[in-house]
C-alpha positions in Angstrom: 123.7 107.4 81.2 123.7 105.4 84.4 121.1 103.0 85.8 120.8 102.7 89.6 119.1 99.4 90.2 119.7 97.8 86.8 118.7 94.3 87.9 115.3 95.2 89.3 112.1 95.2 87.2 112.5 98.9 86.0 116.2 98.4 85.5 115.7 95.3 83.3 113.1 97.1 81.2 115.5 100.0 80.8 118.3 97.7 79.8 116.1 96.0 77.2 115.3 99.4 75.5 119.0 100.4 75.6 120.0 97.1 73.9 117.4 97.8 71.2 118.9 101.3 70.6 122.7 100.8 70.9 123.6 103.8 68.7 121.6 106.3 70.8 123.0 105.8 74.3 126.3 105.2 76.0 126.2 103.6 79.5 128.5 104.9 82.2 127.4 102.9 85.3 125.1 100.1 86.5 124.3 99.1 90.0 122.6 96.2 91.8 122.0 95.1 95.3 123.3 91.5 95.2 122.6 89.9 91.7 126.2 89.9 90.6 125.7 87.5 87.7 123.0 89.6 86.0 124.8 92.8 86.7 128.0 91.5 85.1 126.0 90.3 82.1 124.3 93.6 81.6 127.5 95.6 82.0 129.3 93.5 79.3 126.4 93.7 76.9 125.9 97.4 77.3 129.7 98.2 77.4 129.3 100.0 80.8 132.4 101.5 82.3 131.5 100.9 86.0 129.5 98.3 87.9 128.7 98.5 91.6 127.2 95.8 93.8 125.9 97.0 97.2 126.4 93.7 99.0 130.1 93.3 99.7 129.8 89.5 99.8 129.0 89.5 96.1 132.0 91.7 95.1 134.2 88.7 94.4 131.6 87.1 92.1 131.2 90.4 90.2 134.9 91.0 89.8 135.5 87.5 88.5 132.6 87.8 86.1 134.0 91.1 84.7 137.6 89.9 84.5 139.2 90.9 81.3 136.4 93.2 80.3 138.0 96.5 81.3 134.9 97.3 83.3 135.6 98.7 86.8 133.9 96.9 89.7 133.2 98.2 93.2 131.0 97.3 96.2 129.3 98.8 99.2 127.2 101.9 99.8 130.0 104.2 98.8 130.2 102.5 95.4 126.5 103.1 95.0 127.0 106.8 95.5 130.0 106.8 93.2 127.9 105.3 90.5 125.3 108.1 90.9 128.1 110.7 90.7 129.9 109.2 87.6 129.8 111.5 84.6 126.4 111.0 82.9 123.8 113.2 81.4 120.9 111.0 82.5 120.4 108.7 85.5 117.6 106.1 86.0 116.8 106.1 89.8 115.3 102.6 89.9 116.3 101.4 93.4 113.3 100.2 95.4 112.4 101.8 98.8 114.1 104.3 101.0 117.5 102.9 100.1 117.3 104.9 96.9 117.3 108.3 98.6 121.0 108.8 99.0 122.1 107.9 95.5 119.2 109.7 93.9 120.1 112.8 95.9 123.8 112.4 94.8 122.7 112.6 91.1 120.3 115.5 91.8 123.1 117.5 93.4 125.2 117.3 90.3 122.3 118.7 88.2 121.6 115.6 86.3 118.5 114.6 84.4 117.0 112.0 86.8 114.3 109.6 85.6 112.6 108.9 88.9 111.1 105.4 89.3 111.5 105.4 93.1 108.3 106.9 94.6 109.6 106.4 98.2 112.2 109.2 97.7 109.4 111.7 97.4 107.3 110.0 100.1 110.2 110.1 102.6 111.5 113.6 101.8 109.2 115.3 99.3 109.5 119.0 100.0 113.2 118.7 100.9 114.0 116.6 97.8 112.2 119.1 95.5 114.2 121.9 97.1 117.3 120.1 96.2 116.1 119.6 92.6 115.5 123.4 92.3 118.7 124.4 94.0 120.9 122.3 91.8 118.9 122.9 88.6 118.4 119.2 88.1 115.6 117.8 85.9 113.2 115.3 87.3 111.3 112.9 84.9 108.5 110.8 86.4 108.7 107.1 85.4 105.8 105.6 87.4 103.3 104.8 84.7 100.5 106.9 86.2 102.7 110.0 86.8 104.3 109.7 83.5 100.9 109.6 81.9 99.7 112.7 83.8 102.9 114.5 82.9 102.2 114.0 79.2 98.7 115.5 79.6 99.5 118.2 82.2 99.6 121.8 80.9 102.4 123.2 83.1 102.0 126.7 81.5 98.4 126.9 82.6 98.2 125.0 85.9 95.3 127.3 87.0 93.1 125.7 84.3 93.5 122.2 85.9 90.7 121.1 88.2 92.2 117.7 89.2 94.2 114.7 88.2 93.2 111.1 88.4 95.5 108.1 89.1 94.2 104.8 87.8 94.6 101.6 89.6 94.0 98.0 88.5 92.7 97.1 92.0 95.3 94.3 92.4 94.8 90.6 92.8 92.3 91.0 95.6 90.0 93.6 94.0 86.9 91.3 94.3 87.8 89.5 97.5 86.0 89.9 100.8 87.9 90.9 103.9 87.6 87.4 105.3 89.0 85.9 102.1 92.0 88.2 102.2 92.8 87.3 105.7 94.5 84.1 104.6 96.1 85.4 101.4 99.5 84.0 100.6 102.6 85.8 99.4 102.3 84.0 96.0 98.8 85.3 95.6 99.7 88.8 96.6 102.5 89.1 94.1 100.4 87.7 91.3 99.4 91.0 89.8 96.6 90.7 87.2 98.1 93.1 84.6 101.6 94.3 85.5 104.8 92.4 85.8 106.7 93.9 88.8 108.9 93.1 91.8 107.7 91.5 95.0 107.5 94.7 97.1 105.6 96.9 94.7 103.3 94.0 93.8 102.4 93.5 97.5 101.9 97.3 97.8 99.6 97.1 94.8 97.6 94.3 96.5 97.1 96.5 99.6 96.6 99.6 97.5 99.5 101.2 99.5 101.3 101.7 96.2 98.5 104.0 95.1 98.6 105.8 98.4 102.3 106.4 98.0 101.6 107.6 94.5 99.1 110.2 95.8 102.0 111.6 97.9 104.3 111.5 94.9 101.8 113.3 92.7 101.4 116.0 95.3 105.1 116.9 95.1 105.5 116.4 91.3 102.4 118.4 90.3 102.1 120.7 93.3 98.4 119.8 93.9 96.7 119.3 97.2 95.4 115.8 98.1 91.8 116.8 97.5 92.6 117.4 93.8 94.3 114.0 93.3 91.7 111.4 92.7 92.0 107.6 92.4 89.8 105.3 90.4 89.9 101.5 90.0 90.4 100.5 86.3 91.0 96.7 86.0 92.0 96.8 82.4 95.0 99.1 83.0 94.6 100.8 79.6 94.1 104.3 80.9 97.0 105.2 83.1 96.2 108.8 84.1 93.7 111.6 83.5 93.9 115.4 83.8 90.6 117.2 84.2 90.4 120.9 83.1 88.0 123.5 84.4 86.2 123.7 81.0 85.2 120.1 81.4 87.8 118.6 79.1 89.5 115.4 80.3 92.8 114.4 78.8 93.6 110.7 79.3 96.8 108.8 78.5 96.3 105.3 77.2 98.6 102.4 76.4 99.3 98.7 77.0 100.4 97.9 80.6 104.1 97.7 80.0 106.7 99.7 81.9 108.8 100.1 78.8 106.3 102.6 77.5 107.0 105.3 80.2 110.7 104.4 80.3 110.9 104.9 76.5 109.3 108.3 76.9 111.8 109.5 79.5 114.7 108.0 77.5 113.7 110.0 74.5 112.5 113.2 76.3 111.9 115.8 75.0 111.4 113.6 72.0 110.3 109.9 71.9 112.2 106.6 71.6 110.9 103.6 69.6 109.7 100.7 71.8 108.8 97.1 70.9 105.6 96.6 72.9 102.4 95.4 71.2 100.2 98.4 70.3 96.9 99.1 72.1 94.0 97.5 70.2 90.8 99.0 71.8 88.6 96.7 69.7 90.4 93.7 71.2 90.1 95.1 74.7 86.4 95.4 74.1 85.4 97.5 77.1 86.9 99.7 79.8 85.4 99.7 83.3 85.9 101.9 86.4 84.9 101.8 90.0 85.8 103.7 93.2 88.2 102.1 95.6 86.7 100.5 98.7 88.1 102.3 101.8 87.0 99.6 104.2 88.7 96.7 102.5 91.7 98.8 101.5 92.5 101.4 104.2 96.0 102.1 102.8 94.7 105.0 100.6 93.2 106.7 103.7 96.4 106.2 105.7 98.5 107.8 102.9 96.2 110.8 102.6 96.2 111.3 106.4 100.0 111.1 106.4 100.2 113.7 103.7 97.8 116.0 105.5 99.8 115.6 108.8 103.0 116.5 106.9 106.5 116.6 108.5 108.0 113.2 109.1 104.6 111.4 109.0 104.9 110.2 105.4 108.5 109.0 106.3 107.1 107.0 109.1 104.3 105.7 106.9 106.9 104.4 104.4 109.2 102.9 107.0 106.3 101.1 108.7 105.0 99.8 105.4 108.5 98.5 104.4 108.8 96.7 107.7 105.3 95.2 107.5 105.7 94.1 103.9 109.0 92.4 104.7 107.3 90.7 107.7 104.5 89.4 105.4 107.0 88.1 102.8 108.9 86.2 105.5 105.7 84.7 106.9 105.7 86.5 110.2 102.3 88.3 109.8 99.2 88.0 107.6 98.2 90.1 104.6 95.7 92.2 106.5 98.2 92.9 109.2 100.3 95.1 106.8 97.8 98.0 106.9 97.1 97.4 110.6 100.7 97.7 111.5 101.1 100.9 109.5 98.0 102.5 111.0 99.0 101.5 114.6 102.5 102.9 114.0 101.2 106.2 112.7 98.8 106.5 115.7 101.7 105.7 118.1 104.3 108.0 116.7 103.6 111.7 116.4 106.4 112.5 113.9 107.8 116.0 114.1 108.8 118.4 111.3 111.5 117.6 108.8 114.0 120.5 109.0 116.7 118.8 107.0 117.6 115.6 105.2 119.4 114.5 108.3 116.0 114.3 110.0 114.8 111.9 107.3 117.9 109.7 107.7 117.3 109.4 111.4 113.9 108.0 110.8 114.9 105.6 108.0 117.9 103.7 109.5 116.0 101.8 112.2 114.0 100.2 109.5 116.7 97.6 108.7 117.4 96.8 112.3 113.8 96.4 113.2 113.2 94.3 110.1 116.0 92.0 111.1 114.6 91.6 114.6 111.1 91.0 113.3 112.6 88.3 111.1 114.0 86.7 114.3 116.4 83.8 114.0 115.0 82.3 110.9 118.3 82.8 109.1 120.9 85.5 108.5 119.8 88.8 107.0 121.1 87.9 103.5 119.3 84.6 103.4 116.1 85.6 105.2 114.0 85.4 102.0 115.0 84.4 98.5 112.1 84.8 96.2 112.0 82.9 93.0 109.0 83.4 90.7 108.7 81.2 87.6 105.9 81.3 85.0 104.2 78.0 84.4 100.9 76.4 84.0 100.2 76.8 87.7 101.2 80.5 87.7 103.9 82.1 89.9 105.6 79.9 92.4 107.2 81.2 95.6 110.2 79.5 97.3 111.1 80.9 100.7 113.2 79.9 103.7 110.7 81.6 106.0 108.9 79.9 108.8 105.2 79.2 108.6 102.8 81.8 109.8 102.8 82.1 113.6 99.6 82.2 115.6 97.7 85.4 116.3 99.2 85.9 119.7 102.7 85.8 118.2 101.6 88.2 115.5 100.4 90.7 118.2 103.7 90.4 120.0 105.6 91.1 116.8 103.4 94.2 116.2 104.1 95.5 119.6 107.9 94.9 119.1 107.8 96.9 115.9 105.9 99.7 117.5 108.1 99.8 120.6 111.3 100.1 118.6 109.9 102.7 116.2 108.4 104.7 119.1 111.8 104.8 120.9 113.6 105.9 117.8 111.2 108.7 116.8 110.8 109.9 120.4 114.5 110.4 120.5 114.4 112.2 117.2 111.5 114.5 118.2 
């Protein structure tokens, strides 16, 4: 097997399970963006044959750390594709964001079993991506906890008996906050998820509920259901991860502790199951399970995602690109928390994305994201140093260390918004 993104949160959880089952799996390739030290450590412990670091500046550190191990080292985007194409039966697609599209497609086109932990791949290129899966007879296994839960309860032989599916959502760290209280939310607060331990980007998406919006689009393509048959409910305890409602009134729910190693263990063992070390669910200790509907006024991201899915074509691709830009701008202190959804909505209103006829169309929308993001970050520091996030657990909770400037005033924020829109508009107009 190979792991694309082995130093991220999903990648680390996968590595943990592999180290606990050394006789069951052989590791071919591991990849990381820039964490050469951890990548080298993982490669040595797992006995991997190939390790790829995307950032060329970290290649020397990786090569030195692997010296004498016999593990081949490489760097750059081409090395990432090579890792995806190395001989493996099973590939974990754990790279965050649209950057995961190309390597995931490379594995799909070789007919691999692909454990998909990157929802942005389906958001950016859903129908085209699923066509590639079918054309190359690849197997797609959902890793997102909600989709993995629904997958285990979904009767694929009798889809006509299914009335709807329900994605659960913890509500994030701001579930009970008023809009005026969220206005001044900090990055440290936004990444402090109440139940899940995740990376910065997905944690912030969870705080805005954009993560759940992206999961609606992902579920649409995985389970071939329209948006109106995909429900979302707030469930703060994160014990029930997904539900499938059948037309006889039966509801099958998947339950478990909030630990990503549970769905990862399932896809590792599929079609069987792999032993995993997490604490077992104790319902008596949990005491009660509560549910509530999401508030569309405080969290408009769900509406934006449904509207993008309904619009079709390149609209979900633009949704994802605008969200990645806005989240990065928030992390670097250039905009406020509430501005994330505002930028995404303004971008969707300003850019009438056309149809996606091929994957080339997707790539023409995605590339400007990095350039616009760099321009939005201004001259704070170079792209590689623009934000270095260090979270440490302590008595005071997570701590954020950043080289970013303090928040600008509202006028500066509006100018930044207009700059993002102008650049996205110019690129998409040329595409259309």
